[in-house]
Backbone of each chain as ProteinMPNN parsed JSONL, in Angstrom:
{"seq_chain_A": "MTTASDTIPHPARAELELAAVLHALSDAHRLRIVAGLAAGIDPRTCGSFTLPVTKSTCTHHFKVLREAGVIRQRQEGTARLNTLRREDLDARFPGLLDSILASAAAA", "coords_chain_A": {"N_chain_A": [[-37.75, 17.756, -3.113], [-36.739, 18.45, 0.141], [-35.758, 16.36, 2.642], [-35.488, 15.258, 6.087], [-33.456, 13.388, 6.115], [-31.847, 14.13, 4.048], [-30.346, 16.112, 5.055], [-28.321, 15.167, 6.552], [-24.943, 15.343, 6.623], [-22.524, 13.998, 4.362], [-19.23, 13.095, 3.382], [-18.136, 13.219, -0.017], [-17.113, 10.503, -2.189], [-14.632, 11.178, -3.401], [-13.667, 12.908, -1.586], [-12.818, 11.548, 0.615], [-10.423, 11.004, 3.148], [-7.354, 9.483, 3.887], [-6.044, 9.647, 6.438], [-8.132, 10.538, 8.065], [-9.975, 8.446, 7.837], [-8.479, 6.366, 8.97], [-8.229, 7.387, 11.524], [-10.914, 7.326, 12.332], [-11.241, 4.62, 12.538], [-9.615, 3.938, 14.6], [-10.346, 3.069, 17.121], [-11.522, 0.833, 19.53], [-14.264, 0.312, 19.941], [-15.449, 1.492, 17.716], [-14.291, -0.043, 15.745], [-15.575, -2.452, 16.277], [-18.204, -1.794, 15.617], [-17.96, -1.297, 12.858], [-17.084, -3.789, 11.978], [-19.362, -5.238, 12.595], [-21.262, -4.065, 10.897], [-20.097, -4.768, 8.476], [-20.425, -7.474, 8.486], [-23.063, -7.983, 7.963], [-25.91, -7.47, 5.747], [-27.927, -5.716, 6.002], [-29.033, -2.401, 6.888], [-28.237, -0.981, 10.072], [-29.285, 0.079, 13.316], [-27.971, 2.355, 15.779], [-28.628, 1.415, 18.342], [-28.737, -1.312, 17.988], [-26.332, -2.386, 18.381], [-24.513, -3.928, 20.878], [-22.789, -2.318, 22.785], [-20.513, -1.495, 25.412], [-21.125, 1.2, 26.264], [-22.488, 4.51, 26.809], [-25.606, 5.734, 25.392], [-25.234, 8.219, 24.192], [-22.518, 8.264, 23.752], [-22.31, 6.181, 21.969], [-23.738, 7.278, 19.832], [-21.98, 9.341, 19.243], [-19.746, 7.862, 18.308], [-20.788, 6.813, 15.917], [-21.154, 9.164, 14.533], [-18.518, 10.058, 14.166], [-17.611, 8.043, 12.477], [-19.292, 8.455, 10.267], [-18.609, 11.089, 9.469], [-16.025, 10.721, 8.624], [-16.472, 9.263, 6.425], [-16.788, 6.543, 6.503], [-19.147, 5.22, 7.127], [-22.608, 5.367, 6.036], [-25.371, 7.303, 6.929], [-28.868, 7.302, 7.334], [-32.017, 8.824, 7.915], [-34.925, 7.312, 9.095], [-37.985, 7.879, 9.907], [-38.037, 7.781, 13.32], [-35.737, 6.431, 13.5], [-32.237, 6.094, 12.981], [-30.511, 4.888, 10.396], [-27.725, 2.814, 9.604], [-25.166, 2.166, 7.269], [-22.342, 0.45, 5.878], [-19.838, 2.069, 3.969], [-18.683, 0.457, 1.869], [-18.059, 0.149, -0.897], [-17.157, 2.69, -1.636], [-14.957, 2.976, 0.078], [-13.354, 0.802, -0.707], [-12.81, 1.58, -3.294], [-11.349, 3.934, -2.997], [-9.301, 3.267, -1.197], [-7.789, 0.676, -1.782], [-7.97, -2.602, -0.544], [-7.604, -1.832, 2.061], [-9.811, -1.781, 3.946], [-10.49, -4.508, 4.069], [-8.127, -5.639, 5.1], [-8.053, -4.466, 7.589], [-10.445, -5.371, 8.737], [-9.916, -8.114, 8.784], [-7.734, -8.179, 10.516], [-8.947, -7.18, 12.8], [-10.771, -9.186, 13.334], [-9.092, -11.252, 13.961], [-8.035, -10.504, 16.301]], "CA_chain_A": [[-38.137, 17.93, -1.712], [-35.689, 18.178, 1.104], [-36.216, 15.655, 3.837], [-34.511, 15.293, 7.184], [-32.311, 12.529, 5.829], [-30.963, 14.813, 3.122], [-29.539, 17.103, 5.758], [-27.176, 14.525, 7.214], [-23.837, 15.535, 5.672], [-21.568, 12.916, 4.105], [-18.212, 13.454, 2.387], [-18.179, 12.463, -1.272], [-16.027, 9.517, -2.295], [-13.36, 11.823, -3.723], [-13.234, 13.711, -0.44], [-12.363, 10.705, 1.718], [-9.006, 11.165, 3.451], [-6.814, 8.297, 4.552], [-5.791, 9.883, 7.861], [-9.425, 10.629, 8.754], [-10.542, 7.091, 7.89], [-7.715, 5.608, 9.966], [-8.615, 7.895, 12.844], [-12.251, 6.817, 12.652], [-11.129, 3.189, 12.834], [-8.59, 3.745, 15.63], [-11.043, 2.921, 18.405], [-12.005, -0.554, 19.607], [-15.723, 0.267, 19.77], [-15.786, 1.789, 16.316], [-13.915, -1.23, 14.968], [-16.65, -3.443, 16.453], [-19.356, -1.324, 14.837], [-17.673, -1.499, 11.433], [-17.094, -5.244, 11.749], [-20.762, -5.655, 12.638], [-21.909, -3.63, 9.654], [-19.521, -5.522, 7.361], [-20.866, -8.869, 8.562], [-24.446, -8.102, 7.526], [-26.257, -6.707, 4.548], [-28.974, -4.762, 6.338], [-28.679, -1.247, 7.716], [-28.472, -1.213, 11.498], [-29.359, 1.26, 14.171], [-26.992, 2.465, 16.869], [-29.049, 0.593, 19.473], [-28.639, -2.744, 17.697], [-25.008, -2.83, 18.795], [-24.417, -3.999, 22.337], [-21.495, -1.799, 23.204], [-20.527, -1.075, 26.822], [-21.006, 2.657, 26.329], [-23.787, 5.184, 26.87], [-26.214, 5.99, 24.085], [-24.645, 9.413, 23.582], [-21.186, 7.878, 23.261], [-22.556, 5.38, 20.775], [-24.096, 8.248, 18.791], [-20.728, 10.023, 18.88], [-18.925, 6.963, 17.49], [-21.368, 6.753, 14.577], [-20.909, 10.459, 13.885], [-17.118, 10.065, 13.733], [-17.522, 7.145, 11.318], [-19.963, 9.107, 9.132], [-17.867, 12.263, 9.013], [-14.821, 10.245, 7.924], [-16.891, 8.591, 5.195], [-16.761, 5.088, 6.67], [-20.531, 4.741, 7.071], [-23.644, 6.291, 5.574], [-26.52, 7.311, 7.83], [-30.091, 7.935, 6.834], [-33.08, 8.871, 8.914], [-36.232, 6.755, 8.721], [-38.814, 8.14, 11.08], [-37.203, 8.104, 14.486], [-34.541, 5.58, 13.482], [-31.119, 6.463, 12.104], [-29.985, 3.612, 9.888], [-26.312, 2.913, 9.246], [-24.596, 1.166, 6.367], [-20.917, 0.615, 5.615], [-19.568, 2.566, 2.612], [-17.627, -0.445, 1.425], [-17.618, 0.412, -2.28], [-16.369, 3.927, -1.643], [-13.685, 2.717, 0.762], [-12.54, -0.082, -1.542], [-12.378, 2.325, -4.476], [-10.336, 4.929, -2.631], [-8.187, 2.675, -0.435], [-7.907, -0.758, -2.087], [-7.4, -3.569, 0.386], [-7.489, -1.311, 3.43], [-10.894, -2.237, 4.825], [-10.389, -5.96, 4.263], [-7.012, -5.964, 5.99], [-8.419, -4.03, 8.939], [-11.469, -6.293, 9.248], [-9.26, -9.392, 9.07], [-6.931, -8.0, 11.727], [-9.867, -7.016, 13.937], [-11.374, -10.491, 13.609], [-8.067, -12.124, 14.516], [-7.601, -9.986, 17.611]], "C_chain_A": [[-36.957, 17.59, -0.801], [-36.274, 17.507, 2.332], [-35.134, 15.724, 4.894], [-33.265, 14.503, 6.83], [-31.338, 13.203, 4.869], [-29.996, 15.748, 3.838], [-28.388, 16.481, 6.538], [-25.993, 14.611, 6.253], [-22.909, 14.322, 5.578], [-20.499, 13.425, 3.141], [-18.402, 12.6, 1.133], [-16.994, 11.502, -1.323], [-14.674, 10.186, -2.513], [-12.802, 12.622, -2.545], [-12.696, 12.864, 0.716], [-10.855, 10.857, 1.902], [-8.512, 10.004, 4.289], [-6.651, 8.521, 6.053], [-7.103, 9.922, 8.642], [-10.079, 9.257, 8.882], [-9.815, 6.255, 8.948], [-8.05, 6.083, 11.376], [-9.974, 7.334, 13.263], [-12.189, 5.348, 13.081], [-10.163, 2.898, 13.99], [-9.196, 3.645, 17.027], [-11.69, 1.544, 18.432], [-13.52, -0.643, 19.406], [-16.12, 0.528, 18.318], [-15.376, 0.629, 15.406], [-14.998, -2.3, 15.077], [-17.881, -3.064, 15.634], [-19.142, -1.63, 13.355], [-17.665, -2.99, 11.092], [-18.525, -5.763, 11.728], [-21.506, -5.269, 11.373], [-21.394, -4.451, 8.473], [-20.046, -6.948, 7.325], [-22.289, -9.053, 8.049], [-24.709, -7.334, 6.252], [-27.291, -5.633, 4.852], [-28.415, -3.564, 7.093], [-28.994, -1.539, 9.172], [-28.549, 0.104, 12.247], [-28.252, 1.194, 15.208], [-27.332, 1.477, 17.983], [-28.924, -0.901, 19.241], [-27.261, -3.293, 18.048], [-24.954, -2.833, 20.313], [-23.01, -3.608, 22.764], [-21.59, -1.327, 24.65], [-20.303, 0.426, 26.967], [-22.41, 3.247, 26.412], [-24.306, 5.425, 25.46], [-25.564, 7.196, 23.407], [-23.241, 9.118, 23.053], [-21.32, 7.055, 21.99], [-22.875, 6.299, 19.596], [-22.85, 8.981, 18.297], [-19.871, 9.147, 17.965], [-19.472, 6.887, 16.057], [-21.133, 8.057, 13.817], [-19.47, 10.532, 13.366], [-16.959, 9.204, 12.473], [-18.158, 7.791, 10.083], [-19.126, 10.257, 8.586], [-16.582, 11.878, 8.284], [-15.179, 9.537, 6.616], [-16.896, 7.079, 5.298], [-18.167, 4.499, 6.588], [-21.44, 5.818, 6.482], [-24.82, 6.16, 6.546], [-27.715, 7.919, 7.128], [-31.189, 7.787, 7.882], [-34.333, 8.23, 8.342], [-37.132, 6.875, 9.935], [-37.919, 8.515, 12.239], [-35.901, 7.305, 14.493], [-33.485, 6.138, 12.538], [-30.418, 5.173, 11.696], [-28.58, 3.802, 9.334], [-25.891, 1.792, 8.309], [-23.117, 1.499, 6.145], [-20.729, 1.112, 4.177], [-18.439, 1.736, 1.988], [-17.133, -0.115, 0.016], [-16.757, 1.661, -2.355], [-14.994, 3.697, -1.02], [-12.775, 1.844, -0.104], [-12.006, 0.654, -2.77], [-11.235, 3.28, -4.14], [-9.093, 4.304, -2.001], [-8.201, 1.158, -0.614], [-7.217, -1.641, -1.039], [-7.403, -3.125, 1.833], [-8.559, -1.888, 4.354], [-10.774, -3.736, 5.102], [-9.258, -6.318, 5.224], [-7.34, -5.564, 7.425], [-9.458, -4.977, 9.539], [-10.849, -7.639, 9.607], [-8.438, -9.301, 10.347], [-7.822, -7.873, 12.954], [-10.467, -8.362, 14.327], [-10.382, -11.418, 14.284], [-7.665, -11.705, 15.922], [-8.34, -10.68, 18.758]], "O_chain_A": [[-36.284, 16.574, -0.971], [-37.18, 18.038, 2.974], [-34.019, 16.181, 4.642], [-32.153, 14.886, 7.193], [-30.146, 12.892, 4.868], [-28.959, 16.126, 3.293], [-27.571, 17.196, 7.119], [-26.033, 14.014, 5.177], [-22.56, 13.708, 6.586], [-20.824, 14.117, 2.176], [-18.774, 11.429, 1.207], [-16.009, 11.663, -0.602], [-13.683, 9.809, -1.886], [-11.621, 12.966, -2.515], [-12.175, 13.407, 1.691], [-10.1, 10.84, 0.93], [-9.148, 9.594, 5.26], [-7.069, 7.686, 6.854], [-7.18, 9.4, 9.754], [-10.67, 8.942, 9.915], [-10.443, 5.532, 9.722], [-8.144, 5.282, 12.305], [-10.158, 6.92, 14.408], [-12.997, 4.897, 13.893], [-9.923, 1.736, 14.318], [-8.597, 4.101, 18.001], [-12.332, 1.136, 17.464], [-14.004, -1.578, 18.768], [-17.007, -0.128, 17.771], [-16.044, 0.354, 14.409], [-15.308, -2.977, 14.097], [-18.52, -3.926, 15.03], [-20.031, -2.156, 12.685], [-18.175, -3.401, 10.049], [-18.858, -6.635, 10.926], [-22.29, -6.055, 10.84], [-22.16, -4.794, 7.572], [-20.107, -7.564, 6.261], [-22.684, -10.174, 7.731], [-23.836, -6.632, 5.741], [-27.506, -4.733, 4.04], [-27.448, -3.688, 7.845], [-29.935, -2.278, 9.464], [-27.95, 1.105, 11.851], [-27.679, 0.139, 15.478], [-26.455, 0.789, 18.505], [-28.997, -1.682, 20.19], [-27.039, -4.503, 18.018], [-25.311, -1.846, 20.955], [-22.166, -4.454, 23.06], [-22.628, -0.817, 25.07], [-19.413, 0.868, 27.693], [-23.396, 2.57, 26.12], [-23.57, 5.337, 24.478], [-25.366, 7.197, 22.192], [-22.83, 9.661, 22.027], [-20.539, 7.212, 21.052], [-22.347, 6.119, 18.498], [-22.683, 9.214, 17.1], [-19.332, 9.626, 16.968], [-18.702, 6.897, 15.097], [-20.937, 8.048, 12.602], [-19.231, 11.011, 12.257], [-16.266, 9.585, 11.53], [-17.621, 7.684, 8.98], [-18.955, 10.381, 7.373], [-16.106, 12.621, 7.426], [-14.304, 9.246, 5.8], [-16.997, 6.394, 4.28], [-18.359, 3.41, 6.046], [-21.096, 7.0, 6.436], [-25.208, 5.058, 6.931], [-27.597, 8.919, 6.419], [-31.277, 6.798, 8.61], [-34.757, 8.563, 7.236], [-37.052, 6.077, 10.868], [-37.134, 9.459, 12.149], [-35.064, 7.477, 15.379], [-33.796, 6.595, 11.439], [-29.824, 4.47, 12.514], [-28.278, 4.805, 8.687], [-26.216, 0.624, 8.526], [-22.701, 2.655, 6.213], [-21.395, 0.622, 3.265], [-17.385, 2.262, 1.632], [-15.928, -0.102, -0.235], [-15.746, 1.686, -3.057], [-13.985, 4.174, -1.54], [-11.578, 2.108, -0.222], [-10.896, 0.389, -3.23], [-10.278, 3.414, -4.903], [-7.972, 4.753, -2.241], [-8.583, 0.432, 0.303], [-6.049, -1.446, -0.704], [-7.227, -3.941, 2.737], [-8.246, -2.421, 5.418], [-10.938, -4.176, 6.24], [-9.414, -7.201, 6.068], [-6.946, -6.25, 8.368], [-9.365, -5.344, 10.711], [-11.213, -8.241, 10.617], [-8.437, -10.223, 11.162], [-7.497, -8.393, 14.022], [-10.65, -8.646, 15.511], [-10.767, -12.271, 15.083], [-7.027, -12.47, 16.646], [-8.101, -10.369, 19.925]]}, "seq_chain_B": "MTTASDTIPHPARAELELAAVLHALSDAHRLRIVAGLAAGIDPRTCGSFTLPVTKSTCTHHFKVLREAGVIRQRQEGTARLNTLRREDLDARFPGLLDSILASAAAA", "coords_chain_B": {"N_chain_B": [[24.868, -5.472, 30.508], [23.273, -2.416, 31.007], [22.316, -0.061, 28.708], [21.741, 3.308, 27.512], [20.086, 3.041, 25.316], [18.705, 0.763, 25.816], [16.745, 1.508, 27.48], [14.671, 2.659, 26.155], [11.351, 2.182, 25.777], [9.574, -0.428, 24.12], [6.676, -1.917, 22.701], [6.149, -5.452, 22.695], [5.921, -7.75, 19.906], [3.592, -9.334, 20.172], [2.095, -7.712, 21.713], [1.123, -5.662, 20.189], [-1.517, -3.544, 19.221], [-4.382, -3.298, 17.198], [-6.1, -0.991, 17.099], [-4.475, 0.942, 18.306], [-2.308, 1.028, 16.538], [-3.596, 1.93, 14.214], [-4.418, 4.401, 15.154], [-1.922, 5.624, 15.502], [-1.21, 5.904, 12.874], [-3.003, 7.68, 11.91], [-2.562, 10.308, 11.102], [-1.439, 12.882, 9.06], [1.255, 13.733, 8.985], [2.565, 11.71, 10.378], [2.013, 9.594, 8.702], [3.579, 10.337, 6.532], [6.114, 10.113, 7.629], [6.239, 7.337, 8.121], [5.946, 6.366, 5.528], [8.295, 7.35, 4.455], [10.225, 5.963, 5.95], [9.585, 3.397, 5.122], [10.354, 3.467, 2.497], [13.08, 3.385, 2.438], [16.131, 1.677, 3.453], [17.77, 2.251, 5.486], [18.158, 3.263, 8.918], [16.647, 6.248, 10.132], [17.011, 9.613, 11.296], [14.954, 11.819, 13.274], [15.338, 14.455, 12.416], [15.944, 14.134, 9.761], [13.703, 14.139, 8.306], [11.797, 16.345, 6.437], [9.549, 17.931, 7.716], [6.787, 20.161, 8.126], [6.802, 21.053, 10.86], [7.493, 21.79, 14.327], [10.563, 20.895, 16.067], [9.986, 19.629, 18.48], [7.381, 18.749, 18.091], [7.811, 16.979, 16.037], [9.377, 15.1, 17.382], [7.42, 14.205, 19.151], [5.635, 12.948, 17.349], [7.199, 10.759, 16.519], [7.406, 9.433, 18.924], [4.753, 8.641, 19.392], [4.452, 6.84, 17.282], [6.368, 4.939, 17.997], [5.424, 4.009, 20.494], [3.102, 2.764, 19.736], [4.122, 0.675, 18.4], [4.869, 0.838, 15.782], [7.267, 1.82, 14.854], [10.785, 1.315, 15.558], [13.028, 2.593, 17.915], [16.354, 3.578, 18.476], [19.09, 4.637, 20.441], [21.964, 6.283, 19.397], [24.737, 7.583, 20.466], [24.251, 10.963, 20.307], [22.207, 10.779, 18.583], [18.936, 9.686, 17.72], [17.864, 6.873, 16.287], [15.621, 5.66, 13.815], [13.603, 2.967, 12.803], [11.352, 1.15, 10.674], [8.953, -1.154, 11.91], [8.44, -3.39, 10.164], [8.32, -6.218, 9.795], [7.14, -7.107, 12.172], [4.677, -5.775, 12.072], [3.591, -6.785, 9.686], [3.338, -9.439, 10.418], [1.493, -9.41, 12.497], [-0.685, -7.945, 11.485], [-1.655, -8.751, 8.69], [-1.142, -7.478, 5.447], [-2.016, -4.965, 6.109], [-0.185, -2.745, 6.481], [0.908, -2.495, 3.897], [-1.391, -1.843, 2.389], [-2.066, 0.589, 3.495], [0.237, 2.117, 2.973], [0.155, 2.098, 0.172], [-2.237, 3.461, -0.283], [-1.584, 5.9, 0.869], [0.447, 6.731, -0.826], [-0.956, 7.111, -3.141], [-2.482, 9.272, -2.617]], "CA_chain_B": [[25.005, -4.031, 30.746], [22.151, -1.608, 30.542], [22.718, 1.186, 28.08], [20.635, 4.256, 27.36], [19.153, 2.593, 24.287], [17.868, -0.299, 26.369], [15.682, 2.069, 28.303], [13.562, 3.133, 25.321], [10.392, 1.067, 25.814], [8.858, -0.831, 22.902], [5.793, -3.064, 22.899], [6.513, -6.672, 21.988], [5.039, -8.012, 18.759], [2.296, -9.859, 20.626], [1.349, -6.656, 22.407], [0.638, -4.639, 19.255], [-2.972, -3.484, 19.15], [-4.829, -2.713, 15.934], [-6.612, 0.373, 17.279], [-3.347, 1.827, 18.594], [-1.54, 1.183, 15.296], [-4.386, 2.793, 13.328], [-4.335, 5.766, 15.692], [-0.594, 6.157, 15.208], [-1.125, 6.2, 11.44], [-4.134, 8.538, 11.536], [-2.067, 11.68, 11.056], [-0.762, 13.037, 7.77], [2.7, 13.797, 9.17], [3.078, 10.382, 10.754], [1.964, 8.78, 7.487], [4.756, 10.694, 5.731], [7.286, 9.53, 8.285], [6.227, 5.894, 7.904], [6.222, 6.15, 4.1], [9.725, 7.619, 4.268], [10.98, 4.836, 6.514], [9.314, 2.21, 4.305], [10.993, 3.621, 1.19], [14.53, 3.186, 2.551], [16.542, 0.543, 4.274], [18.584, 2.725, 6.601], [17.503, 4.009, 9.987], [16.688, 7.69, 9.908], [16.75, 10.459, 12.453], [13.812, 12.726, 13.194], [15.699, 15.647, 11.656], [16.123, 13.84, 8.333], [12.416, 14.351, 7.645], [11.484, 17.768, 6.317], [8.137, 18.138, 8.009], [6.516, 21.541, 8.518], [6.437, 21.09, 12.282], [8.631, 22.065, 15.199], [11.324, 19.701, 16.451], [9.312, 18.921, 19.574], [6.233, 18.06, 17.509], [8.375, 15.841, 15.304], [9.726, 14.121, 18.415], [6.148, 13.643, 19.623], [5.112, 12.014, 16.338], [7.989, 9.528, 16.576], [7.062, 8.744, 20.176], [3.455, 7.986, 19.177], [4.702, 5.691, 16.406], [7.105, 3.921, 18.762], [4.585, 3.429, 21.55], [2.124, 1.883, 19.089], [4.846, -0.461, 17.833], [5.046, 0.999, 14.343], [8.701, 2.006, 14.6], [11.717, 1.016, 16.644], [13.989, 3.68, 18.091], [17.528, 3.274, 19.301], [19.952, 5.786, 20.649], [23.392, 6.129, 19.075], [25.322, 8.868, 20.842], [23.205, 11.978, 20.459], [21.178, 10.565, 17.551], [17.936, 8.643, 17.926], [17.641, 6.307, 14.963], [14.279, 5.091, 13.688], [13.34, 1.998, 11.739], [9.982, 0.662, 10.611], [8.825, -2.545, 12.372], [7.623, -3.994, 9.102], [8.068, -7.659, 10.019], [6.175, -7.26, 13.267], [3.363, -5.31, 11.61], [3.077, -7.743, 8.693], [2.985, -10.689, 11.097], [0.293, -9.222, 13.31], [-1.786, -7.36, 10.711], [-1.244, -9.011, 7.3], [-1.679, -6.63, 4.39], [-2.44, -3.636, 6.579], [0.801, -1.696, 6.195], [1.004, -2.301, 2.455], [-2.573, -1.143, 1.867], [-1.986, 1.974, 3.963], [1.305, 2.789, 2.214], [-0.313, 2.29, -1.205], [-3.246, 4.524, -0.244], [-0.899, 7.159, 1.157], [1.198, 7.114, -2.017], [-1.91, 7.513, -4.19], [-3.204, 10.48, -2.201]], "C_chain_B": [[23.777, -3.305, 30.218], [22.676, -0.31, 29.96], [21.503, 2.073, 27.944], [19.603, 3.725, 26.378], [18.234, 1.494, 24.814], [16.652, 0.252, 27.104], [14.538, 2.645, 27.472], [12.552, 1.991, 25.229], [9.699, 0.843, 24.476], [7.895, -1.957, 23.24], [6.32, -4.263, 22.119], [5.514, -6.907, 20.847], [3.637, -8.45, 19.194], [1.441, -8.796, 21.304], [0.78, -5.599, 21.463], [-0.884, -4.71, 19.17], [-3.403, -2.725, 17.905], [-5.266, -1.262, 16.108], [-5.471, 1.354, 17.517], [-2.499, 2.07, 17.344], [-2.289, 2.113, 14.332], [-4.358, 4.235, 13.827], [-2.983, 6.388, 15.351], [-0.476, 6.585, 13.746], [-2.212, 7.181, 10.98], [-3.763, 10.01, 11.518], [-1.211, 11.82, 9.805], [0.755, 13.08, 7.926], [3.283, 12.428, 9.519], [3.015, 9.419, 9.563], [3.177, 9.069, 6.606], [6.019, 10.091, 6.32], [7.369, 8.033, 7.971], [6.51, 5.572, 6.432], [7.708, 6.362, 3.818], [10.579, 6.478, 4.794], [10.8, 3.592, 5.654], [10.073, 2.255, 2.987], [12.497, 3.355, 1.254], [14.858, 1.979, 3.381], [17.313, 1.002, 5.506], [17.722, 3.37, 7.68], [17.63, 5.509, 9.712], [16.436, 8.432, 11.211], [15.508, 11.302, 12.191], [14.13, 13.893, 12.254], [15.86, 15.406, 10.171], [14.812, 13.973, 7.57], [12.114, 15.842, 7.612], [9.983, 17.963, 6.466], [7.929, 19.586, 8.466], [6.035, 21.633, 9.96], [7.684, 21.397, 13.097], [9.331, 20.755, 15.564], [10.595, 18.911, 17.543], [8.078, 18.177, 19.067], [6.694, 16.825, 16.745], [8.741, 14.728, 16.293], [8.48, 13.432, 18.954], [5.605, 12.611, 18.636], [5.876, 10.683, 16.379], [7.679, 8.727, 17.835], [5.736, 7.998, 20.03], [3.641, 6.728, 18.332], [5.412, 4.569, 17.159], [6.198, 3.237, 19.775], [3.512, 2.503, 20.978], [2.792, 0.661, 18.469], [5.076, -0.354, 16.344], [6.523, 1.158, 13.985], [9.496, 1.561, 15.823], [12.716, 2.158, 16.71], [15.17, 3.176, 18.91], [18.459, 4.49, 19.312], [21.366, 5.437, 20.224], [24.048, 7.464, 19.329], [24.203, 9.873, 21.04], [22.074, 11.769, 19.461], [20.218, 9.451, 17.959], [17.516, 8.128, 16.548], [16.327, 5.533, 14.923], [14.204, 4.101, 12.536], [11.886, 1.536, 11.833], [9.951, -0.787, 11.097], [7.964, -3.327, 11.389], [7.3, -5.467, 9.374], [7.034, -7.88, 11.112], [4.767, -6.862, 12.81], [2.752, -6.301, 10.617], [2.631, -9.047, 9.355], [1.667, -10.54, 11.854], [-0.919, -8.797, 12.488], [-1.498, -7.519, 9.212], [-1.935, -8.079, 6.295], [-1.978, -5.208, 4.81], [-1.455, -2.545, 6.165], [0.896, -1.434, 4.702], [-0.2, -1.533, 1.898], [-2.548, 0.328, 2.302], [-0.924, 2.745, 3.179], [0.863, 3.065, 0.773], [-1.343, 3.42, -1.257], [-2.598, 5.878, 0.003], [-0.146, 7.655, -0.077], [0.278, 7.641, -3.111], [-2.579, 8.834, -3.87], [-2.572, 11.732, -2.793]], "O_chain_B": [[23.314, -3.565, 29.107], [23.386, 0.445, 30.624], [20.378, 1.658, 28.22], [18.402, 3.92, 26.562], [17.121, 1.315, 24.319], [15.664, -0.45, 27.32], [13.532, 3.077, 28.035], [12.859, 0.941, 24.664], [9.296, 1.787, 23.796], [8.253, -2.865, 23.99], [6.865, -4.116, 21.025], [4.421, -6.343, 20.828], [2.633, -7.991, 18.651], [0.229, -8.953, 21.451], [0.029, -4.727, 21.9], [-1.464, -5.79, 19.061], [-2.872, -1.66, 17.592], [-4.845, -0.395, 15.343], [-5.489, 2.469, 16.995], [-2.028, 3.184, 17.116], [-1.68, 2.982, 13.707], [-4.285, 5.175, 13.034], [-2.915, 7.552, 14.954], [0.266, 7.512, 13.42], [-2.321, 7.473, 9.79], [-4.573, 10.863, 11.883], [-0.36, 10.975, 9.526], [1.474, 12.525, 7.095], [4.342, 12.04, 9.027], [3.861, 8.535, 9.43], [3.74, 8.156, 6.002], [6.89, 9.616, 5.591], [8.428, 7.525, 7.602], [7.228, 4.619, 6.129], [8.304, 5.629, 3.028], [11.548, 6.074, 4.151], [11.74, 2.818, 5.471], [10.4, 1.213, 2.419], [13.122, 3.122, 0.22], [13.975, 1.334, 3.946], [17.49, 0.239, 6.456], [16.68, 3.953, 7.384], [18.613, 5.964, 9.126], [15.743, 7.944, 12.103], [15.075, 11.474, 11.052], [13.315, 14.273, 11.414], [15.91, 16.358, 9.391], [14.798, 13.926, 6.34], [12.169, 16.518, 8.64], [9.253, 18.135, 5.49], [8.798, 20.165, 9.118], [4.989, 22.219, 10.242], [8.803, 21.273, 12.6], [8.781, 19.666, 15.398], [10.589, 17.68, 17.531], [7.763, 17.093, 19.558], [6.06, 15.771, 16.794], [8.445, 13.557, 16.057], [8.481, 12.223, 19.185], [5.168, 11.532, 19.036], [5.274, 9.613, 16.286], [7.689, 7.496, 17.816], [5.604, 6.862, 20.486], [3.063, 5.682, 18.626], [5.094, 3.394, 16.98], [6.211, 2.012, 19.893], [3.066, 1.572, 21.648], [2.113, -0.281, 18.059], [5.437, -1.338, 15.7], [6.971, 0.686, 12.94], [8.98, 1.446, 16.935], [13.194, 2.634, 15.681], [15.01, 2.453, 19.893], [18.582, 5.235, 18.34], [21.909, 4.414, 20.64], [23.94, 8.38, 18.514], [23.305, 9.655, 21.854], [21.085, 12.502, 19.487], [20.632, 8.413, 18.474], [16.903, 8.844, 15.756], [15.969, 4.842, 15.877], [14.682, 4.371, 11.434], [11.278, 1.53, 12.904], [10.828, -1.573, 10.737], [6.905, -3.85, 11.738], [6.162, -5.906, 9.206], [6.159, -8.738, 10.99], [3.789, -7.538, 13.129], [1.565, -6.618, 10.687], [1.672, -9.681, 8.914], [0.832, -11.444, 11.846], [-2.041, -9.23, 12.752], [-1.142, -6.551, 8.54], [-3.156, -7.925, 6.308], [-2.173, -4.336, 3.963], [-1.846, -1.541, 5.569], [0.958, -0.28, 4.278], [-0.041, -0.672, 1.032], [-2.967, 1.206, 1.548], [-1.151, 3.883, 2.769], [1.154, 4.125, 0.219], [-1.32, 4.24, -2.174], [-3.007, 6.884, -0.577], [-0.105, 8.857, -0.342], [0.664, 8.498, -3.905], [-3.18, 9.456, -4.747], [-3.049, 12.84, -2.548]]}, "name": "protein", "num_of_chains": 2, "seq": "MTTASDTIPHPARAELELAAVLHALSDAHRLRIVAGLAAGIDPRTCGSFTLPVTKSTCTHHFKVLREAGVIRQRQEGTARLNTLRREDLDARFPGLLDSILASAAAAMTTASDTIPHPARAELELAAVLHALSDAHRLRIVAGLAAGIDPRTCGSFTLPVTKSTCTHHFKVLREAGVIRQRQEGTARLNTLRREDLDARFPGLLDSILASAAAA"}
C-alpha cells in the first residue's frame, strides 16, 4: 500500500553528495534545526523549533535538509515528523557531522 | 606603505563564521580548489587549476573562498597567489576541514 508518507522523496545513502550536504548546512537556521534534532532522540515537527522565520520559510529549510539527505521526513496525519539521518551521514562522511555540530555549539 | 596586496580584504580568524565557511565549500569546483591547495605547500594561482569553468567563474570561486576566510590571497605583480588558511580553520572549527577533505577525496 502506498501512503502519503511514501511519496516524500529521499536520496538513498549512496546518493548523498558532499557539496549538497554542505550547502544544506550553510545556513544558520538550518544549523540550529540540525543541532536540535541531534540533541534529541524523538522526531520533531517544524513548529517545535522556535526560529525567527515564517512557517513557509521553516518548511523550506526542512525541504532543503531532506533533499540533501540530512534529515528524513515522514507524514503522520497532519504532522510532518523530522529525524536526523545520522547513520547515513556518518557512513558517507565520517566525522563531518560531529565536527559541524561541535563548531555550531561553540559559536 | 600601503600596497595593492594590502587592499585585498580578509576576515580575521575570530570573524570566521561556520555557515559562511560551509557555503564556500558547498560547491564541487570550490571543493576541488581547496583540496588542491591542501595537497601542496606552495601558493597557487587561479590559472593553475584546470577547472571546466571560465576564468571569470574561477575568479568568482576564489573570491567566495577568500571572503569566507577559507583561503588567503595576495597579489604579486600580475599574479594573485592563493593559500589555504588551514591554521585559522583548524583553530576555529576543529576537525571540520579534515573531515571535508577526506569526504571529498573519497567521493
